[in-house]
N, C-alpha and C positions, 0 to 999 in steps of 0.2 A: 128563287133568286139564282140565276145561272152564273157560273164562273167561266173559266177558260180551261180547256183540256180536262174538264171534269174536276178542276181544283178550285178552291177559294182563291181570290186575288186580293192581296193584302198590301195596302200602302202603310208602311210602318211609322211614318211621321208626317203629320200635316197640322195646320192650324185653320180654324174657321173663325169668323168674326161677326158680331152683331151688326157691324157697319158695312159688311161685305156681302158676299153671296150666301154664306151660311149653307143651309140645306140645299139650295139650288146647285151649289158646286158638287155636293154629294150625289145629287140626282144625275149630274153629268158623269160622275165617276161610275155610278151604277150602269148607266146607259152604255158605257164603254166596256162593261164586263166586270167592274170592281165589286167586291162583296164585303170587305172588312177594312176599317180605318182605325189607326191609332191616332187619337186626337189629343194633341198637346195644348195645354193652357197657354194663354198669353195675356198681356196687359190690354184690357178693353177700355180703360178710362182715360188714356192719353197722358197720364202722369205716373211717375214712379211711385209704387206703393210705399207709404211711410208708417203704416201700422198693420197689425195682424188682421183687422177687420177688412182692410182693402184686399188682402189676399183671400180671405174667406169669400168675399163677393166675386172675386175673379174665378175661383174654383167653381163656385155655384153657377156662374155664367157658362163656363165650359160644360158643366153637367147639363144645363138646359139646352145648349147647342147639340150635344150628343143625343139627348132625348128627342129633339126636333128631327134630327137626321134619321134616327131609328123609326120614328112614327111616320114620317113622310116618304121615306125611300125604302125602308127595309134593310138598309145597310147596317151591318153590325159595327158598333163603335166601342172601342176600348179607350177609356179616359186616362190621361197621364198628367199629373199635376206636380208642381214645385215652384218655388220662387225662382224667377229667371236670374241667372248669375250676374247679368249685366246690371240688374237693379241695384246691386251692391255699390256700383260706381256712383250712380246718381243719388242714392239714399245717403251715402257717406258725406255728400256735400251739404245736405240739410240736417242730418242727424248726428254726424260724426261717425268715424269708422267703427268704433266698438259697438255703438248702438245699432248701426246698420247691420253688422255681423250678427248681433243678437237677434235682430228681426229676421234675418235669413234662417237662423236656427229655429226660431219659433214657427216660421212658415213651413220649414221642413218637418217639424213635429206635426203640424196640422196636416200636411200631405201624407205623412205616415199614418195618421188616424184614418184618412180617407181610404188608404189601402186596406187597413184592418177592417174597415166597414164595407169593403168591396165596392166602394164608389169609384175607385181608381185601381189600375193594375201596375203602376210603376211611378217612380219619382223622376220628373223631367220637365224642362231641361235643367240639369245641374251642371256645374263645371266652372270654367273661368273665361274671362273676356277673350275674344278673338282679335283684339287690338291692343297696342301697348298701353299699360297703365303704370301708375307709380308703384314702386316695389312693395310698399306697405299694403296697397290695395290688392296687388297680386297675391301677397301672402294671406290676406284675409279671405280671398276667393278660394284659395287652396284649403284653408281651414273649413270653409263652408262645404266644399266638396267632400272632405274627409267626414264631416258630420253627416252629410247626405248618405254616404256609403254606410255609416253606422246605423242610421235610421232604416235604410233598406235592408241591411242584415237582420235587424231586429223584427221587422215586419214581414220579411221573406219575399222581397220583390226586387226587380231590376232597377238600376239607375240608367237614365238616358242622358248622355254627356254631350254638352255644348263646349267646343274648344276650337282653337285654331287647327288647321291641318296638322297632322302628326307625321313626323318622320319615325324611323324605327325606335330611336331613343324615346320619343314621345309616347309611342305605344307601350313601351316597356315601363315608362313612368306611370302611365295610367293603370297598367296591370298591377304594379307594385302598390299603388294606392288602394286598390281593391283588396289585395292580400293583407295589407296592414289592418284594414277594417274587418278582415275575415269574411269578406263578401266574395262568394265564388266568382271566379273570373268571367264565367258565362252569364253572370248577372250584371255585367258592365257592358253597355252598348254605346259605341261611338257614332252618334248621329251626324249626318251631313259628311259622310266619307266620300271624297271626290277622286280617289285613286285606288286601284286594286291593291289589297294587302296580300302579299305572297303567303299562301296558307302554310308554307314551310317555316315561316318566321312567326306565325301566330302562336300565342301561348294562352289564349282564352278570351280576351276582350273581343266583342262581336262588332264587326263593321255593319253599319246601316248605310248602304250605298245610295247616292243620289242617282236617280233612274235616267241618266243620260244614255243615249243609244249605245255609244262606244263602250261605256263602262258596263252596262248590262251585258253586252256581248262578251266582254272580257271575263266576267266573273261567273257566268251562268253554269260553267262546268265545275266550279270550285266546290269542295266539301263544305258543309255548314258548320256552325250556324252563321248566316248572314241574312240581311234584309234588303228590301228596296223601298225607297221613299221618294216623295216629291218635295218635302218641306214647303208645301203650298202655303202661302201667307194670307190669302184672302184679303188683300189690301186694295181698296178701290183706287188708290193712287198708283198702284203698280199691278195692273191686271196680269194674272198668270204667274206672278213671281212666287217662288223660285222656279218651280215647274208647275204646269197646270195639273189639276187633280185627276184628269183623265190619263195622265202619262203612264202610270204603272200598268193599268190594264192594256193600254195600247202597246207598250213594250212587251208585255206577256203574250199578247196575241201574235205579235211578230215572231217571237221566239217559238211559240207553239206551231206556227205554220212551217217552220224550217225542217223539223224532224221530230219523230216520236221521242227520241232520246232526250232532246233538249226540252220538249214539252214535259217529260217526266222530271227533269232536273228542276223545274219550277216548284216542285213539292218542297224543295229545301227552304227557300225564303217564305213560302206561303203556308206551309204546314209544319214541317219538322223543326224549323227554327223557332216558331211561335211556341211549340210544345216544349222545346229544350230550354228556352230562355225564360218564358213566362209561365209555363205550366198550363197553357191554354190550348184548346183544340178548336181551331176555326173550321166550322162545318158549314156546308151549304144549306140554305133553308130547305126544309122538307126531308133532310136526311136523318 
């Protein structure tokens, strides 16, 4: 399995669906030069989970999708599982807020067991809604995030955070949440980062940048850790959303063509950051 510029090519955050392309999208990723995917779980049943068994089925579906991709394409897949933080909003309407929060905590405990059993490498997505909610719902979401960080600390893995776009105060707030939980800052990853974070202002939380051309060009010289992602949704109703799964390898190939130094810089998102944040070493097949 070939990468680009002699490196693995890693999409740090995507989703696949049993109702979408699934492994076919991963085949397109591989054909473009991609080698490794971080596959985040999602709701496959079309309704908000209201019991722990629904989350168990969801995680198992993600695991099956990962296995299908590995077997049919040879792409390496790292599984990331957790209750989606937006679920708290819908579940609170049918269960009540306290019961919905208790369900989030139970599902986070389940996700932590998956990490302990090496069925997953991180908890994600965790965090809080990216849209306005009632203050009590927002408070409950922050409690769920705090609990997620405690579980991650105990099982020794990162958390992948879903949130609105962050200003500097928001980054600092997220960093402080990790410190309160005694979770090392580099174990906190802000998924779907849409603007460059000045490395001089960074205190540890890791940006996972959406692989838009201008943003990739802006960050490629930055010190790590940082990642590139598509947040590919695999939604038949929204083909290609957010970015197509072939995007990261296409962006990497464009960077590698420009100069040897920029090609070498791709080792930061594709190798060094994976090692520093996850303790994993993404290698090319046959090495």
